C-alpha positions in Angstrom: 51.8 154.8 -18.6 48.7 156.0 -16.9 47.6 155.0 -13.9 44.3 153.7 -15.4 46.3 151.7 -18.2 48.6 150.3 -16.1 46.0 148.9 -13.5 44.4 147.5 -16.8 47.9 145.9 -17.6 48.5 144.2 -13.9 45.0 143.0 -14.1 45.3 141.3 -17.2 48.5 140.0 -15.9 48.0 138.6 -12.8 44.3 138.3 -11.9 41.9 135.9 -13.2 37.9 136.7 -13.6 35.1 134.8 -14.2 35.0 135.1 -17.7 35.6 132.6 -20.4 39.0 134.2 -21.5 40.5 134.5 -18.4 39.1 131.1 -17.1 41.0 129.4 -20.0 44.2 131.1 -18.8 44.1 129.7 -15.4 43.4 126.1 -17.1 46.6 126.6 -19.7 48.8 128.1 -16.6 50.6 124.4 -17.0 51.0 125.0 -20.3 52.0 128.3 -21.0 52.8 129.6 -17.7 55.9 126.8 -17.4 58.8 126.0 -19.0 59.9 123.4 -21.8 58.3 119.9 -21.8 60.9 118.6 -20.5 61.3 120.9 -17.5 59.4 119.8 -15.0 59.9 120.1 -10.9 58.4 118.8 -7.4 55.1 120.7 -6.0 52.3 119.3 -3.8 48.7 119.7 -5.3 45.5 119.7 -4.2 43.3 116.9 -5.8 40.6 116.6 -4.0 38.9 117.3 -0.7 41.2 115.4 2.0 43.6 114.7 -0.5 46.9 116.2 -1.5 49.7 114.6 -3.5 53.0 115.7 -4.4 53.6 115.0 -8.0 55.6 116.2 -10.9 54.2 119.2 -12.9 55.8 122.0 -15.5 58.3 124.3 -13.9 57.0 128.0 -14.3 58.4 130.4 -16.5 58.2 134.5 -16.9 55.1 135.4 -18.4 54.9 139.1 -17.8 57.6 142.1 -17.5 57.6 142.2 -13.9 57.6 138.1 -12.9 60.4 136.7 -11.5 61.3 132.8 -11.1 61.9 132.0 -7.6 64.0 128.6 -6.4 62.3 127.7 -3.1 65.0 127.3 -0.7 62.0 126.9 2.5 58.3 126.7 2.8 55.7 125.7 5.6 52.4 124.6 6.4 49.8 127.0 8.0 46.8 126.3 9.3 45.0 127.8 7.2 46.0 125.4 4.4 44.3 123.2 6.4 41.1 124.7 5.3 42.0 124.0 1.7 42.8 119.8 2.7 39.3 120.1 3.9 37.4 122.0 1.2 36.3 124.4 3.4 37.5 127.2 0.8 35.3 127.6 -2.5 36.9 127.1 -6.2 39.9 125.0 -5.9 40.3 122.9 -8.8 42.4 119.5 -9.0 46.3 120.2 -9.6 46.0 123.5 -8.2 49.9 124.2 -6.8 49.4 124.9 -3.0 52.0 127.1 -0.2 51.5 130.7 -0.1 54.7 131.4 2.5 57.9 130.8 0.7 61.4 132.0 0.5 64.1 131.4 -2.0 67.0 132.4 -4.3 66.1 134.4 -7.8 66.7 132.3 -11.0 65.3 134.5 -13.7 63.8 138.0 -13.6 61.4 139.8 -16.4 62.6 142.7 -18.1 61.1 145.3 -16.2 62.5 144.0 -13.3 65.9 146.0 -14.0 67.9 146.1 -10.4 65.1 146.1 -8.2 65.4 142.1 -7.5 68.6 140.5 -8.5 69.4 136.9 -9.9 71.4 135.3 -7.4 70.1 137.0 -4.2 67.9 135.6 -1.5 64.0 136.5 -1.1 61.0 136.1 0.8 57.7 136.8 -0.9 54.7 138.4 0.5 51.6 135.8 1.1 49.2 138.3 -1.1 50.2 139.8 -4.2 49.9 143.4 -4.3 50.3 146.1 -7.3 52.0 148.7 -5.3 49.8 151.5 -7.1 46.3 151.7 -6.2 44.4 153.0 -3.1 45.2 150.6 -0.7 48.7 149.6 -1.6 49.9 153.0 -1.6 48.6 153.2 2.4 50.7 149.8 2.2 47.3 147.8 3.0 48.4 145.5 0.4 46.0 142.5 1.4 43.3 144.6 0.4 44.9 145.5 -3.3 42.3 146.2 -5.9 44.3 145.2 -9.0 45.7 141.6 -8.7 42.4 139.8 -7.8 39.7 139.6 -10.5 37.6 137.1 -9.5 33.9 138.2 -9.4 32.5 135.9 -6.5 34.5 137.5 -3.8 33.8 140.8 -4.7 30.1 139.9 -4.9 30.3 137.6 -1.5 32.2 140.3 0.4 31.0 143.9 -1.1 35.0 144.6 -2.4 37.8 142.6 -3.7 40.9 141.4 -1.7 44.1 140.9 -3.1 45.5 137.9 -5.1 47.0 135.4 -3.0 49.7 132.7 -3.7 48.6 129.1 -3.6 45.2 129.9 -2.1 42.3 128.9 -4.5 40.7 130.8 -7.3 38.5 132.9 -5.0 41.7 134.6 -4.3 42.8 134.6 -8.1 44.2 131.3 -8.8 47.8 131.8 -8.3 50.2 128.9 -8.1 51.7 128.8 -4.8 55.0 127.7 -3.3 55.0 124.4 -1.6 57.2 123.6 -5.1 60.8 123.7 -6.2 60.5 126.4 -8.1 57.3 129.5 -8.1 56.6 132.5 -10.5 56.4 135.7 -8.2 54.3 138.3 -10.2 55.1 141.9 -9.8 58.3 140.7 -7.9 59.6 144.4 -7.7 56.5 144.8 -5.0 56.2 141.7 -3.6 59.5 140.2 -2.9 61.5 141.2 0.4 65.4 140.8 0.0 66.8 138.7 2.9 70.0 140.1 4.5 73.3 137.7 4.8 73.2 137.9 8.6 69.1 136.3 8.4 68.7 132.6 7.7 65.6 131.5 5.9 64.8 130.0 9.4 63.9 133.5 10.5 62.9 135.2 7.0 60.5 132.8 5.7 57.7 133.4 8.2 57.7 136.9 7.3 55.5 135.6 4.3 52.4 135.4 6.5 52.5 134.0 10.3 54.8 136.6 11.8 53.1 139.7 10.1 49.5 138.0 10.7 50.5 137.5 14.3 51.5 141.3 14.5 48.7 142.6 12.8 46.2 141.0 15.5 47.4 142.8 18.2 48.0 146.0 16.8 44.7 146.1 14.5 42.7 144.9 17.4 45.0 147.2 20.0 46.6 145.8 22.7 47.6 148.4 25.9 49.7 148.1 28.5 48.0 146.2 31.5 45.0 144.8 29.1 44.4 141.4 29.8 44.0 139.3 26.9 42.6 136.4 25.3 43.8 134.2 22.6 41.7 131.9 21.1 43.6 129.4 19.1 47.2 128.4 20.2 48.7 127.5 17.2 52.1 129.5 15.5 50.0 132.8 14.6 48.4 132.8 18.5 51.5 131.9 19.9 53.6 134.7 18.2 50.2 137.0 19.5 50.7 136.4 22.5 54.3 137.2 22.8 53.7 140.5 20.5 50.7 141.2 23.0 52.8 140.9 26.0 55.9 142.8 24.5 52.8 145.7 24.0 52.5 145.4 27.7 50.0 143.3 28.7 49.4 142.0 31.8 48.0 138.4 31.4 47.8 136.1 28.4 44.9 133.4 28.8 45.2 130.7 25.9 42.2 129.2 25.3 42.7 125.5 23.3 43.6 122.3 24.2 46.2 119.7 24.4 48.6 119.2 23.1 49.0 122.5 22.0 48.5 124.3 25.3 51.8 122.6 26.5 53.7 123.5 23.5 53.1 127.2 24.1 53.7 126.5 27.9 56.8 124.8 26.9 58.3 127.6 24.5 56.4 130.7 26.2 59.6 133.0 27.3 60.6 132.7 31.2 60.5 136.2 31.5 57.2 136.6 30.8 55.9 133.1 32.7 54.2 134.7 35.0 51.5 136.5 32.5 50.5 133.1 31.2 47.3 131.5 31.7 46.0 128.2 29.9 42.3 127.2 29.5 41.3 123.8 28.1 38.3 123.8 26.6 37.7 120.5 26.7 38.4 119.8 30.8 36.0 122.9 32.1 34.6 121.2 35.2 31.1 120.7 35.9 29.8 122.6 38.8 26.4 121.7 41.0 24.1 122.8 39.1 26.0 124.3 35.4 29.0 123.3 33.3 31.8 125.3 33.7 32.1 127.5 30.4 35.0 129.6 28.5 32.8 132.7 29.3 32.8 132.2 32.9 36.2 131.0 33.1 37.7 134.1 31.6 35.6 136.1 34.0 37.0 133.9 36.8 40.8 134.8 35.4 40.2 138.7 35.3 38.4 139.6 38.3 34.5 139.2 36.9 35.1 141.4 33.9 36.5 139.8 31.5 39.6 140.6 29.4 40.1 143.9 27.6 40.9 142.2 24.5 40.1 138.3 22.7 41.8 137.5 19.5 40.7 134.9 17.5 43.5 132.7 15.7 41.8 129.8 15.3 39.1 129.6 12.4 35.3 129.4 11.8 35.5 125.6 10.6 35.5 123.9 13.4 31.9 123.3 15.1 32.0 122.4 18.6 28.0 121.9 19.3 25.9 119.5 17.1 23.4 122.4 15.7 26.3 124.1 14.2 27.7 120.8 12.8 24.7 120.0 11.7 24.1 123.1 9.6 27.8 123.2 8.4 26.9 119.8 7.3 23.6 120.7 5.4 25.1 123.8 3.9 23.1 126.0 5.9 26.0 127.9 7.1 29.9 127.9 6.1 31.4 128.9 9.6 30.4 128.9 13.0 29.9 131.3 15.4 31.0 129.9 18.7 34.2 131.4 19.1 32.6 134.6 17.9 30.3 134.4 20.4 32.5 133.2 23.8 34.9 136.4 22.4 32.0 138.9 23.0 30.2 137.6 25.7 33.8 137.1 27.0 35.4 140.2 27.1 34.4 143.0 29.5 32.2 145.9 28.4 33.3 147.9 25.7 36.3 145.3 25.0 37.7 144.6 21.6 37.2 141.3 19.9 39.7 140.7 17.1 39.2 137.9 13.9 42.6 136.7 12.5 41.4 132.9 11.8 40.2 132.5 8.4 36.2 132.5 8.3 34.8 132.0 4.4 31.2 133.1 4.6 28.3 133.7 6.7 27.4 132.3 10.2 24.4 131.6 12.5 23.0 132.1 16.0 25.8 134.9 16.3 25.1 137.0 19.7 24.4 140.5 18.3 22.6 141.7 21.2 25.5 141.3 23.1 27.5 143.3 20.8 25.5 146.0 21.0 24.1 146.2 24.6 27.3 146.1 26.1 29.4 148.0 23.3 31.9 145.5 22.3 34.1 146.7 19.3 34.2 143.5 17.0 37.2 144.1 14.5 38.0 142.0 11.5 41.8 141.9 11.1 41.3 140.9 7.6 44.3 139.0 5.8 47.2 140.8 7.5 48.7 143.4 5.1 52.4 142.1 5.2 53.9 145.0 3.3 52.9 147.4 6.3 55.1 145.4 9.0 58.0 143.7 6.7 60.7 146.7 7.6 59.8 146.5 11.3 59.7 142.8 11.9 62.8 142.1 10.1 64.7 145.1 12.2 63.5 143.1 15.2 64.6 139.5 14.2 68.4 141.1 13.2 68.4 143.2 16.7 67.5 139.6 18.1 64.5 141.2 19.4 62.0 138.5 17.6 63.1 135.1 17.4 60.7 133.1 14.9 62.4 130.0 15.0 60.6 129.6 18.9 57.8 128.2 16.7 59.8 125.7 14.6 58.7 122.1 15.9 59.9 120.5 12.6 61.9 120.3 9.5 60.7 118.2 7.0 61.5 117.5 2.8 58.9 118.6 0.5 58.9 115.0 -1.0 56.9 114.1 2.4 54.8 117.3 2.5 51.7 115.4 1.8 52.4 113.1 4.5 52.7 116.2 6.6 49.5 117.8 5.8 47.8 114.7 7.4 50.2 114.4 10.3 49.6 118.4 11.0 45.8 118.0 10.6 45.5 115.4 13.2 48.1 117.4 15.6 50.5 114.3 15.4 54.2 114.3 17.1 53.6 117.4 18.6 53.8 119.1 15.4 53.4 123.2 15.8 55.3 124.8 12.6 57.3 123.3 10.3 60.1 124.6 7.7 59.9 122.4 4.7 63.3 122.1 2.8 63.7 121.5 -1.3 66.8 120.6 -3.2 67.8 124.4 -2.9 67.9 125.0 0.6 70.8 126.3 2.2 72.3 124.3 5.1 69.9 124.1 8.1 70.7 127.3 10.8 72.2 126.2 14.4 69.4 125.7 17.3 66.5 124.9 14.5 65.3 121.4 14.4 66.9 118.2 12.5 65.4 117.1 9.4 62.9 114.4 10.1 61.6 111.6 7.3 58.6 110.5 7.0 
């Protein structure tokens, strides 16, 4: 098949455009994209803003020749899932199955898969869906695949398409996610990575998103030996970005967040790097005689007056701290606050680098473009991390014992309890950092990982 014909076939098979025919495809997914009427599964679905629920839905089936049906053995909740819960991402539909990070065992394969993916073997899925053949996929920049997300609004908003994403709104293609017992994986020969027998699911699962995303934040922004690095957001991605940055030779890692996450970071931080760790609680900055200490002044103080060489944004743009941004976001005058970005731009040294990995959906106000220009700051949108680019390298680190993804895991929970877990995660309850979600297909718990908590 010619390249253009192949692209058309893939786009029709896995992408959803805004025209009437493809919108009907989305609406009918639970009908023509599922198993027989008596075949159902448990899944977490979005119902409305601030409401998700575990329900019985039709089991997916093979729809295209390169599809695979995966029995999910592990999934998780990501901070970016909370953007969906909050209604911060547009084009969510009632009943959408959530979850962009998952691994599992292959139950069925499409006729074109042949031996590339085999029934009964274990695989982790890339959270983005790539075609493997377009300009960006050939450069292993899978998050920018030109084929798998035919949504026209995302193209008009951003000036170009990004790849389809599992379980992350119709803005990213409308694909059913993996917080479920089964999931359909399109173009599975491109988007599944086989899990070796010596790697447990509790390690492999996070190759789906959080590990490549944290690694990409460090690599794409560029952390060099002896750099001072400020990390805004001490969640799982920020946690692992700090570990990766110090392994690149960073001299100091400064986390900017508040409790309980700062204590979690301190407790989990590798002992051999403890002398490189600094914690800044932005809610507890002191008041001086004439002015309030700020995140920016604190960063300067901790780095000899100049500021960090690098700042990494691992938080997101929906959390307004000041009343002005809160009001403007409430009124729809902006979608994302610029407060953290401004702290990064103003906080780093002249000609410093600031990378944005946290999710920003649309537009922001009050951005300090003058500081960016006058001080020569490099502002870098890290994008959705190109997972395929880093898969082999990160898997090799896990197998050699150089990378331990389980240091993020605070809880093991059941799929049946996942709606309750969303709310606890959102409210930062129970010291929840990263969860491993088990299903009825999950393998025995890996040694050294948390016991099951039932809610």
